Backbone as numpy.savetxt, mean C-alpha at the origin, in Angstrom:
# Nx Ny Nz CAx CAy CAz Cx Cy Cz
4.11 -13.25 -6.63 3.08 -13.94 -7.12 3.33 -13.82 -8.73
3.62 -14.49 -9.76 3.84 -14.79 -11.28 2.56 -15.37 -11.04
2.43 -15.74 -12.67 1.20 -16.01 -13.31 0.75 -17.39 -12.40
2.24 -17.57 -12.04 1.48 -19.08 -10.62 1.31 -18.41 -9.48
1.17 -17.25 -9.33 1.08 -16.41 -8.01 2.90 -15.77 -6.90
3.39 -15.59 -7.37 4.54 -15.24 -6.74 5.20 -13.97 -6.96
5.47 -13.60 -8.15 5.93 -12.33 -8.89 5.43 -11.07 -9.35
3.73 -10.73 -8.97 2.85 -10.19 -9.98 3.78 -8.82 -10.34
3.35 -8.22 -10.75 3.25 -6.47 -11.29 2.39 -6.23 -9.49
1.76 -6.16 -9.33 1.16 -5.40 -7.94 1.74 -5.63 -6.94
2.75 -7.35 -6.26 3.21 -7.88 -5.58 4.71 -6.79 -5.59
5.42 -6.63 -7.11 5.96 -5.59 -6.90 5.94 -4.25 -6.79
4.72 -3.96 -7.00 4.84 -2.37 -7.16 4.82 -2.19 -5.50
3.36 -2.71 -4.88 3.65 -2.68 -3.98 5.07 -2.61 -2.98
5.64 -3.73 -3.46 7.32 -3.91 -2.38 8.44 -2.45 -2.77
7.92 -2.29 -3.83 8.87 -0.70 -4.09 8.10 0.43 -3.46
6.84 0.06 -3.72 6.81 1.47 -3.06 6.58 2.27 -1.54
6.45 0.35 -0.98 6.87 -0.33 0.67 7.79 0.43 1.13
8.85 0.07 0.05 10.03 0.38 0.73 10.78 1.24 0.43
10.68 2.54 -0.48 10.80 3.66 -0.62 9.81 4.67 0.35
8.33 3.92 0.88 8.13 4.71 1.91 8.67 4.77 3.50
9.43 3.75 3.84 10.39 3.04 5.08 11.57 3.96 4.75
12.13 4.11 3.74 12.78 5.01 3.40 12.83 6.40 3.62
11.77 7.40 3.00 11.19 8.68 3.22 11.20 9.07 4.26
10.50 7.81 5.48 9.95 8.20 6.92 10.88 7.78 7.66
11.97 7.39 7.31 13.08 6.89 8.46 12.54 5.66 9.54
11.08 4.45 8.65 10.37 3.49 9.13 9.85 3.94 10.44
9.78 5.35 10.66 8.21 5.96 11.23 7.49 6.20 10.72
6.40 5.62 11.15 4.89 5.50 10.53 4.25 6.43 11.19
5.27 6.53 12.38 3.39 7.35 12.83 3.84 9.12 13.02
4.73 9.45 12.19 4.58 10.21 11.92 3.97 11.03 10.49
3.96 9.99 9.91 3.72 9.74 8.39 2.66 11.01 7.68
1.44 10.87 8.96 0.08 11.78 8.57 0.88 13.66 8.39
1.60 14.01 9.41 1.99 15.08 9.18 3.34 15.40 8.09
3.36 13.93 7.54 4.86 14.55 6.73 4.19 14.94 5.47
2.90 14.11 5.58 1.91 13.14 4.23 1.55 15.30 4.17
0.93 15.58 5.01 0.44 16.82 5.12 1.58 18.25 4.48
2.58 17.64 4.47 3.18 19.19 3.88 4.30 18.70 3.09
3.83 17.86 2.91 4.63 17.38 1.55 4.27 16.44 -0.05
3.44 16.63 -0.67 2.98 16.61 -1.54 3.58 15.18 -2.26
4.78 14.69 -2.22 5.47 14.03 -2.92 5.17 12.47 -1.58
5.10 13.09 -0.35 5.02 11.73 0.46 3.29 11.58 0.43
2.36 12.45 0.03 1.25 12.18 -0.56 0.72 11.86 -1.12
1.52 11.30 -2.06 1.18 11.03 -3.17 1.99 9.48 -3.41
3.16 9.52 -2.42 3.55 7.98 -2.57 2.38 7.14 -1.33
1.95 7.78 -0.63 1.29 7.03 0.54 -0.33 6.70 -0.07
-0.55 7.47 -1.24 -1.74 7.21 -2.47 -1.53 5.85 -3.04
-0.76 6.29 -3.69 -0.25 5.03 -4.87 0.07 4.02 -3.87
0.93 3.82 -2.99 1.34 2.54 -1.81 -0.69 2.38 -1.51
-1.33 2.58 -0.89 -2.77 2.81 -0.59 -3.72 1.85 -1.08
-3.25 2.37 -2.23 -4.35 1.70 -3.62 -3.43 0.44 -4.00
-1.84 -0.03 -4.17 -1.34 -1.05 -4.07 -1.92 -2.03 -3.34
-1.75 -1.54 -2.14 -2.23 -2.58 -0.77 -3.50 -3.22 -1.44
-4.16 -2.60 -1.74 -6.12 -2.77 -1.52 -5.72 -3.52 -2.97
-5.33 -3.24 -3.87 -5.73 -4.19 -5.27 -5.05 -5.91 -4.55
-3.68 -5.81 -4.06 -3.24 -7.20 -3.73 -4.70 -7.41 -2.57
-5.47 -7.09 -1.76 -6.16 -7.69 -1.08 -7.15 -8.16 -1.86
-7.68 -6.89 -2.73 -8.94 -7.26 -3.60 -8.77 -8.54 -3.85
-7.33 -8.49 -4.82 -6.99 -10.15 -5.37 -7.16 -11.10 -5.36
-6.45 -10.96 -3.18 -6.21 -12.11 -2.77 -7.68 -12.85 -2.08
-8.84 -11.93 -2.50 -10.04 -12.34 -1.96 -10.81 -13.43 -3.41
-10.09 -12.68 -4.75 -10.83 -12.97 -5.40 -9.70 -14.40 -6.41
-8.73 -14.44 -5.59 -8.18 -15.78 -6.30 -7.67 -15.81 -5.96
-7.78 -16.37 -4.37 -7.30 -17.35 -3.57 -6.23 -19.12 -3.63
-6.50 -19.15 -4.28 -5.18 -20.25 -5.44 -4.37 -19.80 -5.05
-4.35 -18.47 -5.50 -2.66 -17.57 -5.98 -1.96 -17.33 -4.81
-2.53 -17.09 -3.54 -2.36 -16.33 -2.47 -2.16 -17.64 -1.83
-2.47 -19.26 -2.36 -2.29 -20.52 -1.43 -1.03 -20.81 -1.96
-0.79 -20.29 -2.75 1.13 -21.01 -2.88 1.97 -20.54 -2.51
3.58 -21.35 -1.68 4.01 -20.63 -1.04 4.26 -19.27 -1.80
4.99 -18.34 -0.77 5.07 -16.65 -0.16 6.55 -16.65 -0.27
7.18 -15.35 -1.09 8.46 -15.21 -0.87 8.64 -14.65 0.54
9.01 -14.57 1.33 9.38 -14.64 2.88 9.61 -12.89 2.74
10.19 -12.55 2.43 10.29 -10.95 1.79 8.75 -10.08 1.93
8.32 -10.75 0.70 6.81 -10.33 0.53 6.92 -10.21 2.19
6.29 -10.86 2.20 5.50 -11.93 3.59 5.84 -10.65 4.67
6.71 -11.06 5.36 7.50 -9.86 6.30 7.08 -8.71 5.71
7.02 -8.22 4.52 7.07 -6.50 4.34 5.07 -6.56 4.36
4.40 -7.67 4.15 3.28 -7.28 4.67 2.89 -7.12 6.08
3.41 -7.77 6.62 3.01 -7.73 7.90 3.45 -6.48 8.37
4.65 -6.20 8.09 4.83 -5.04 8.46 4.02 -3.94 7.98
3.74 -4.29 7.01 2.45 -2.79 6.62 1.17 -2.82 7.10
0.52 -3.73 7.21 -0.14 -4.09 8.20 -0.70 -3.53 9.47
0.58 -3.89 10.14 0.84 -4.08 11.46 1.53 -2.35 11.86
1.93 -1.73 11.01 2.84 -1.00 11.21 2.19 0.46 10.42
1.72 0.24 9.27 1.89 1.36 8.72 -0.07 1.55 7.37
-1.04 0.44 7.74 -1.85 0.10 7.01 -2.86 0.90 6.78
-2.88 1.24 8.42 -4.34 2.50 9.51 -3.38 4.21 8.85
-2.49 3.84 9.00 -2.14 5.77 8.68 -2.11 5.54 7.14
-1.73 4.62 6.36 -1.70 4.90 4.95 -2.99 5.16 4.45
-4.04 4.03 5.00 -5.35 4.24 4.99 -6.02 6.08 4.67
-5.93 5.88 6.04 -6.39 7.29 6.20 -5.31 8.26 5.42
-4.66 8.59 4.68 -3.89 9.39 4.49 -4.32 9.60 3.00
-4.51 7.89 2.39 -5.13 7.96 0.83 -6.33 8.23 0.93
-7.83 8.18 1.75 -9.42 8.41 1.54 -8.97 9.70 1.62
-8.00 10.50 2.70 -8.21 11.89 2.67 -7.56 12.85 1.59
-6.91 12.16 1.31 -6.17 12.63 -0.40 -7.33 12.44 -2.19
-8.44 11.21 -1.73 -9.32 10.46 -2.56 -10.33 11.57 -2.67
-10.84 11.78 -1.28 -11.76 12.85 -0.89 -11.20 14.01 -1.27
-10.15 14.42 -1.20 -10.03 15.94 -1.31 -9.70 16.37 -2.94
-9.63 15.16 -3.87 -9.41 14.80 -5.16 -10.48 14.75 -5.81
-11.34 13.87 -5.37 -12.33 13.55 -5.53 -13.46 14.71 -6.78
-14.29 14.31 -7.46 -15.21 15.26 -8.19 -16.77 15.30 -7.43
-17.11 15.64 -6.47 -18.43 15.43 -6.24 -19.57 15.33 -7.74
-20.51 14.44 -7.00 -21.57 13.98 -7.45 -22.60 14.61 -7.27
-23.25 15.05 -7.64 -24.98 16.29 -8.37 -26.33 14.87 -8.02
-27.06 14.95 -7.09 -28.31 14.01 -7.34 -28.82 14.83 -8.18
């Protein structure tokens, strides 16, 4: 998603992070939670990817016109793969990392 919807910074970031995560995990999402628990780099990558994916989802809801434009097939394939195989585990790692590192608010 460029200015017209194709190659935005958010899409490029998602694609880069997702590609790196697939490489680091040997494209095996089922072992990511254990890997992230023992490797801060993997945990950080999952956190960044989870944030990038979330921002794409928020932008999709806000700017539907951008997402109705033709989408690059490689992004569409990666996004579907992410949603189908990676999203749940990345979201869990993201939430665990965020909750562990957030500052508690006193009532």
